[in-house]
Each structure stands twice: as C-alpha cells, then as structure tokens.
C-alpha positions in Angstrom: -6.0 22.4 -0.4 -3.3 20.3 1.2 -2.6 23.4 3.1 -6.2 23.9 5.0 -6.8 20.3 5.1 -3.7 18.8 6.1 -1.5 15.9 4.4 -3.7 12.8 4.0 -3.0 9.3 2.7 -4.6 9.9 -0.7 -2.7 13.2 -1.3 0.3 11.5 -0.6 -0.8 8.5 -2.6 -1.4 11.2 -5.6 2.3 12.8 -5.3 3.8 9.0 -4.9 1.7 8.3 -8.8 3.4 11.8 -9.9 6.7 10.7 -8.9 6.8 7.0 -10.9 5.7 9.1 -13.9 8.4 11.3 -14.2 10.4 10.4 -17.4 13.8 9.0 -16.7 13.4 7.8 -13.5 16.8 7.6 -11.2 17.3 5.7 -7.9 17.3 8.8 -6.3 13.8 9.6 -8.0 12.8 5.7 -6.7 13.8 6.6 -3.1 11.8 9.4 -3.4 8.7 7.4 -4.6 8.9 4.9 -2.0 9.3 7.3 1.2 6.1 9.1 -0.4 4.5 5.7 -0.3 5.4 4.8 3.1 4.0 8.0 3.9 0.6 7.5 2.5 0.8 3.7 4.3 1.5 5.5 7.4 -1.3 8.1 7.2 -3.9 5.6 6.1 -2.8 3.2 9.1 -2.5 6.1 11.9 -6.3 7.1 10.4 -7.3 3.7 10.6 -6.4 3.4 14.2 -8.9 6.4 15.1 -12.0 4.2 14.1 -14.1 2.3 16.1 -14.7 -1.5 15.4 -17.7 -2.1 13.7 -19.0 -1.4 10.4 -18.2 2.3 9.5 -14.0 0.4 10.7 -14.4 -1.5 7.6 -15.7 1.2 5.0 -13.4 3.7 6.4 -10.3 1.3 6.2 -10.5 1.1 2.4 -8.9 -1.9 1.6 -9.1 -0.7 -2.1 -6.7 1.9 -1.2 -5.0 -0.2 0.5 -4.6 -2.6 -2.5 -3.6 0.1 -4.5 -0.6 0.8 -2.2 0.5 -2.5 -2.3 0.0 -2.7 -5.9 2.6 0.1 -6.3 5.3 -1.4 -3.3 5.2 -4.9 -5.7 5.3 -2.8 -9.3 8.8 -4.1 -9.9 8.2 -7.9 -9.4 7.8 -8.7 -13.2 7.1 -12.5 -14.3 10.4 -13.4 -14.7 11.4 -13.0 -11.0 8.0 -14.6 -9.7 9.5 -17.7 -11.9 12.9 -17.6 -10.1 11.9 -16.3 -6.8 15.1 -14.2 -6.5 13.4 -11.0 -5.4 15.2 -9.1 -2.5 12.4 -10.6 0.5 13.8 -8.1 2.9 10.7 -7.2 4.8 12.0 -3.4 4.9 12.1 -3.4 1.0 9.3 -2.3 -1.3 8.1 -5.7 -1.9 8.2 -6.8 1.5 6.2 -3.8 2.6 3.9 -5.2 0.1 3.7 -8.3 1.1 3.5 -7.3 4.8 0.6 -5.2 3.8 -1.2 -7.5 1.5 -1.0 -10.1 4.5 -2.4 -7.5 7.0 -5.3 -6.6 4.2 -6.6 -10.5 3.8 -6.3 -10.8 8.0 -8.6 -7.6 7.7 -10.9 -8.7 5.0 -11.1 -12.5 4.3 -12.2 -13.2 0.9 -10.8 -10.1 -0.9 -9.5 -11.9 -3.9 -7.6 -9.5 -5.4 -5.2 -9.4 -2.3 -4.8 -13.2 -2.4 -3.7 -13.4 -5.9 -1.1 -10.4 -5.6 0.3 -12.0 -2.2 0.6 -15.1 -3.8 2.8 -13.2 -6.9 4.7 -11.6 -4.0 5.6 -14.5 -2.3 6.6 -16.3 -5.5 8.9 -13.6 -6.3 10.7 -14.2 -2.8 10.8 -17.7 -3.4 8.5 -18.6 -0.9 6.4 -21.2 -3.1 4.4 -23.0 0.2 2.8 -19.7 1.5 2.0 -18.6 -2.5 0.3 -21.6 -3.0 -1.6 -21.5 0.2 -2.9 -18.2 -0.9 -3.9 -19.5 -4.0 -5.5 -21.9 -2.6 -7.9 -19.6 -0.5 -8.6 -18.2 -4.0 -9.6 -21.3 -5.8 -11.5 -22.5 -2.4 -13.3 -18.9 -2.8 -13.7 -19.2 -6.4 -13.0 -22.5 -8.5 -13.2 -20.9 -11.5 -10.5 -17.7 -11.2 -8.3 -18.4 -14.4 -5.2 -16.2 -12.7 -5.3 -18.7 -9.8 -5.5 -21.5 -11.8 -2.4 -20.3 -14.0 -0.7 -19.1 -10.7 -1.4 -22.9 -9.2 -0.2 -24.2 -12.2 3.1 -21.9 -12.3 3.4 -23.5 -8.6 3.2 -27.0 -9.1 6.0 -26.5 -12.1 8.1 -25.0 -9.6 7.5 -28.2 -7.4 8.0 -30.3 -10.4 4.4 -31.7 -10.0 3.9 -31.4 -13.7 0.2 -33.4 -13.8 -1.1 -31.1 -11.3 0.2 -28.4 -13.4 -1.3 -29.5 -16.5 -4.6 -30.0 -14.9 -4.5 -26.3 -13.4 -3.3 -25.0 -16.9 -6.3 -27.1 -18.7 -8.6 -25.7 -16.0 -7.8 -22.1 -17.0 -8.0 -22.9 -20.4 -11.4 -24.4 -20.1 -12.3 -20.8 -18.4 -11.1 -18.5 -20.5 -10.3 -20.5 -24.5 -8.3 -17.1 -25.1 -5.2 -18.0 -22.7 -2.0 -18.4 -24.9 
C-alpha cells in the first residue's frame, strides 16, 4: 500500500509505534523512533500547508492525530520529572518538539483541553512553572470541574510554596472525584 499511495503521516506514525514496541529498546532504536516520528510530523505539516483555510482546513488538520504525535514526544516524561522540572528543555529534543507542537495545536484549536493539560505537564517537566500555570488556568477557565487540571494546579501551587492554594485545588479535585488518592 505504501508503494502505491506514497508515505503518509499515518503510516509513518504507525511505523514509529511499531518501533517503540520492540522489546529491549536501545538508544539506537529510540533515535530511530524519534526520527520516524519527526517524519510523520513533517508529512502532516506539509499536508496541512496544502489546505485552504476554512472548515475543511480544521477537519483535515486533524488535531487528534497531532495530539497523538505530541503524546509520543512527551512519553518519556514521568511524574518525578514533572515535579523536579529537570527534563532537558532543548527545543530540538523530544520534549521540546512535543511542547512546540502542543503550543501550535492550542493556537490553531483553542479549547482543546487535552492539549492544554499535556502542555502543562511538558512545561512542568522542563521547569517552566509559569507557562504550566497559564495552561492550567486556561483549562480551569474552560472546565472548572476538570480534576486533572485541579491536581496539576495543586502541584504548581505546591512548587511555588502557595500551600493554601494547593490544598484548595486538591479539595476541588476530591470534590469532583472521591476516588482520588
């Protein structure tokens, strides 16, 4: 199929997924994974540049697909890295590319809450608490009952030593979902 249609963003994305699923990942296979993922993103961007603005642009831009690519770029970010803020903030690194892509998605599709939440996590991981707070503020303005947003807001407030606001955010999250531990 790839030979008859040419390489598409989705085929490159699936190839990246297959690469990351290989057992015993090495640095070389991780580099291959990011190279393939970069290719998928470049193909999608090239495709989107051929579209005319309007409704069809936004439907074919496919923010869900772009979000999936950003999730893979930010896949290595753990909770510890979000709390510590020690992740490499190099814009050409995986986390930097994921953050840049999410910022682009948020400019094109304002109100796409999962993108704001993931952007906040990425910004926290690189130690940019201010921008992470802005992303969470946007989430909570759109959906004040977003439990993940409340928890991330509490983490940000805790890092800023604003413990009362952190407690309030956690209480808000618990009032939304009693199963939070």
